[in-house]
C-alpha positions as CSV (number, residue, x, y, z in Angstrom):
1,S,71.5,75.6,150.9
2,E,74.3,75.9,148.4
3,L,74.6,79.2,146.6
4,R,74.5,79.2,142.6
5,L,77.5,81.3,141.8
6,A,79.0,82.4,138.5
7,I,81.9,84.4,137.4
8,L,81.2,86.4,134.3
9,S,83.5,88.1,131.8
10,L,83.0,89.2,128.3
11,H,84.9,89.8,125.1
12,V,82.6,91.5,122.8
13,G,81.9,90.1,119.3
14,T,84.5,87.3,119.0
15,A,85.6,84.1,120.7
16,E,89.1,84.5,119.4
17,L,91.1,86.1,122.3
18,P,94.3,88.0,121.9
19,R,97.2,86.3,123.6
20,K,97.4,89.1,126.4
21,L,94.0,88.0,127.7
22,F,94.8,84.3,128.1
23,S,96.0,84.5,131.7
24,G,93.1,86.5,132.9
25,V,90.6,84.1,131.3
26,H,92.6,81.0,132.4
27,S,92.8,82.2,136.1
28,K,89.0,82.7,136.4
29,R,88.2,79.5,134.6
30,C,90.5,77.4,136.9
31,Y,89.3,79.2,139.9
32,A,85.6,78.5,139.0
33,D,86.5,74.8,138.3
34,L,88.3,74.5,141.6
35,H,85.3,75.7,143.6
36,G,82.5,74.5,141.5
37,Y,81.3,77.8,140.2
38,T,80.1,78.5,136.6
39,F,82.5,80.5,134.5
40,I,81.0,82.4,131.6
41,L,83.0,84.0,129.0
42,D,80.3,85.8,127.0
43,T,81.3,86.8,123.4
44,S,78.0,88.3,122.3
45,R,78.2,90.8,119.4
46,K,77.5,94.4,120.1
47,E,74.0,95.2,119.0
48,H,73.7,98.8,120.1
49,Q,75.5,102.1,119.2
50,R,77.2,102.5,122.6
51,M,80.8,101.7,123.6
52,P,81.5,97.9,123.9
53,H,81.7,98.3,127.6
54,W,77.9,98.6,127.8
55,N,77.5,94.9,126.6
56,R,78.2,93.9,130.3
57,V,74.8,95.5,131.4
58,L,72.9,93.4,128.8
59,V,74.8,90.3,129.5
60,L,74.1,90.5,133.2
61,Q,70.4,91.0,132.5
62,R,70.6,87.8,130.5
63,Y,72.5,85.5,133.0
64,L,71.6,87.0,136.5
65,P,68.2,85.2,136.7
66,H,70.0,81.7,136.6
67,F,72.3,82.4,139.6
68,D,72.0,83.6,143.2
69,W,75.0,85.9,142.6
70,I,77.3,86.8,139.8
71,L,80.8,88.1,140.1
72,Y,81.5,90.3,137.2
73,L,85.1,90.7,136.3
74,D,86.7,92.4,133.4
75,I,88.3,89.9,131.0
76,D,91.9,91.2,131.9
77,T,91.4,90.6,135.7
78,M,93.2,87.8,137.2
79,I,92.4,85.8,140.3
80,V,95.7,85.4,142.2
81,N,94.5,83.9,145.5
82,A,92.4,80.8,144.6
83,S,92.1,79.8,148.3
84,V,89.5,82.4,149.1
85,R,86.1,81.2,148.1
86,L,83.3,83.5,147.1
87,E,81.0,82.0,149.8
88,D,83.5,82.9,152.4
89,F,82.8,86.5,151.6
90,L,79.2,86.4,150.5
91,L,78.0,84.5,153.6
92,S,80.2,86.6,156.0
93,R,79.1,89.1,158.6
94,W,80.0,91.8,156.0
95,V,77.2,91.0,153.5
96,R,73.7,91.5,155.0
97,P,70.6,89.6,153.6
98,S,69.5,93.0,152.2
99,T,72.8,93.5,150.2
100,Q,72.2,93.5,146.4
101,L,75.3,95.0,145.0
102,I,78.9,94.9,146.3
103,L,81.3,97.3,144.5
104,S,85.0,97.8,145.1
105,E,86.3,99.3,148.2
106,G,88.0,102.7,147.9
107,D,87.5,106.1,146.6
108,H,86.0,105.3,143.3
109,V,83.5,103.0,141.6
110,N,84.8,100.4,139.2
111,S,82.4,98.7,136.8
112,G,85.0,96.2,136.0
113,G,84.6,94.1,139.2
114,F,81.5,93.7,141.3
115,F,79.0,91.2,142.8
116,I,75.3,91.5,142.0
117,R,72.6,89.4,143.6
118,N,69.7,87.9,141.7
119,S,66.8,89.9,142.8
120,S,64.1,92.3,141.4
121,W,66.0,95.2,142.8
122,S,69.2,94.1,140.8
123,L,67.3,93.5,137.6
124,K,65.7,97.0,137.9
125,F,69.1,98.5,138.7
126,L,70.6,97.0,135.6
127,R,67.6,98.4,133.5
128,D,68.2,101.8,135.1
129,W,72.0,101.6,134.5
130,W,71.1,101.0,130.8
131,E,68.8,104.0,130.8
132,Y,71.4,106.2,132.4
133,G,73.6,105.5,129.3
134,D,71.0,107.2,127.1
135,T,72.7,110.6,126.3
136,S,69.4,111.9,124.9
137,K,67.8,111.4,128.4
138,V,71.0,112.1,130.5
139,P,73.0,114.7,128.5
140,Y,75.7,115.0,131.1
141,Q,76.6,111.2,130.7
142,E,79.8,110.1,129.2
143,Q,79.9,107.4,126.7
144,Y,81.2,104.7,129.1
145,D,79.1,102.6,131.5
146,Q,81.1,103.4,134.5
147,G,80.2,107.1,134.5
148,A,76.5,106.1,134.2
149,L,76.9,103.7,137.1
150,V,78.4,106.5,139.3
151,F,75.4,108.8,138.5
152,L,72.9,106.0,139.0
153,I,74.4,105.2,142.5
154,L,74.4,109.0,143.5
155,D,70.8,109.2,142.4
156,H,69.7,106.3,144.5
């Protein structure tokens, strides 16, 4: 069966993009159109007291139930090789049926680019990620979502 795939980026609070972001948005939109994916540019307003980066967690919670996988990419990320399809990776031997979250390879976690599968585990992970951003509960937490993501992964 065919996977329901989306590429999601966000620009918090306004649909009016600065010129410097055009190429990143355009590359993702063209790539999604080429391969039949849904491209979502979410411009929801920030309705919390946290840094704007935290919107990604709420937006993922909203859209994930509608897709099998979402590739979240920061708005300024460009896709430069349109010949590689998401399915080629997601259906490869590298991704097991039990895989729920795919982060960047390397020596650090980057909340600006990752795959997340639609599952009860992933939805709970997103809820937990949000909770890890509550500095009253997690006092060692930084203001940004990436630090909370690192601590959440370490605690799992």
